[in-house]
C-alpha positions in Angstrom: 124.8 103.5 83.7 122.4 103.9 86.5 121.7 101.0 89.0 118.4 99.5 89.6 116.1 101.2 92.1 114.8 98.9 94.7 111.2 99.4 95.8 110.5 98.9 99.6 107.8 96.8 100.2 105.6 95.6 103.8 105.1 92.1 104.0 102.0 90.6 105.8 102.9 87.0 107.0 99.9 84.6 107.7 100.5 81.4 109.3 98.2 78.5 109.9 99.0 75.1 110.8 99.8 73.8 107.7 100.9 76.8 105.8 102.4 80.1 105.7 101.4 82.8 103.1 103.1 86.1 102.6 101.6 89.1 100.8 103.7 92.2 99.6 102.5 95.6 99.4 101.9 97.3 97.1 103.2 95.0 94.6 100.3 92.4 95.7 102.8 89.4 95.3 101.6 86.5 97.1 103.2 83.2 98.3 102.6 80.3 100.0 104.4 77.6 101.5 103.7 74.2 103.5 105.0 73.9 106.8 105.1 71.5 109.8 106.7 73.8 112.3 103.3 75.8 113.8 101.5 73.4 116.1 99.0 74.1 118.8 99.6 77.9 118.3 103.4 77.5 118.9 106.6 77.4 116.9 107.7 74.1 117.5 111.6 74.9 115.6 112.4 78.4 115.3 115.2 77.7 113.0 113.3 75.9 110.3 110.4 78.5 110.8 113.3 81.3 110.0 114.3 79.5 107.1 110.7 78.9 105.6 109.9 82.6 106.0 113.5 83.8 104.8 112.9 81.5 101.4 109.2 82.7 101.1 110.1 86.3 101.1 113.3 85.8 98.9 111.3 84.1 96.4 108.5 86.9 96.4 110.9 89.9 96.5 113.3 89.1 93.7 115.8 91.7 92.6 113.6 94.8 92.3 111.8 94.8 95.9 113.2 94.9 99.5 111.1 93.8 102.4 112.4 94.5 105.9 109.3 95.0 108.0 106.3 92.3 108.5 102.9 92.1 109.8 102.5 89.0 111.2 99.0 87.2 111.9 97.8 83.3 112.7 94.7 81.8 112.2 93.9 82.1 116.1 93.4 85.7 115.9 94.6 89.2 116.6 94.3 88.5 120.3 97.0 85.4 119.9 100.2 86.4 121.5 102.7 86.4 118.9 106.0 86.8 121.3 104.7 83.7 123.4 104.2 81.9 120.5 107.6 82.4 118.8 106.8 83.9 115.6 108.3 87.4 116.4 111.7 85.3 117.3 111.3 83.4 114.0 110.7 86.8 112.1 113.9 88.3 113.8 115.9 85.3 113.3 114.9 85.4 109.4 116.2 89.5 109.3 113.0 90.9 109.5 111.5 93.5 111.9 107.8 92.8 113.3 105.4 95.6 112.5 102.9 95.2 116.0 
C-alpha cells in the first residue's frame, strides 16, 4: 500500500493592520485571519503572530500539501524592513523560512 505523496507549496503571506492572508502556490488556496498584533508597521506580540501564521497555514495545507517557505509582504510596501518589523522572527518561530 503506497502512502500519500505530499506536494510542496510556496506560501505568500500578506499582513495588514487588521488581517493576515496566506495564498498557497500552485494550488491557489487562500485563507485570511483577523489579527491585532501588527500595529504601526511592527509586530507587537511575536508569539501570537507565530501562532496565527501556523494556524492559518496548517488549515490551508491539509494532509496532502506541505509548506516550508513563505514570501512575506505588508500593506506598507516592498521597501518596509521585515526584520525590523518582527515579521521574519514570527515566521521563523512558526516553523517556516522566509524567501527574500
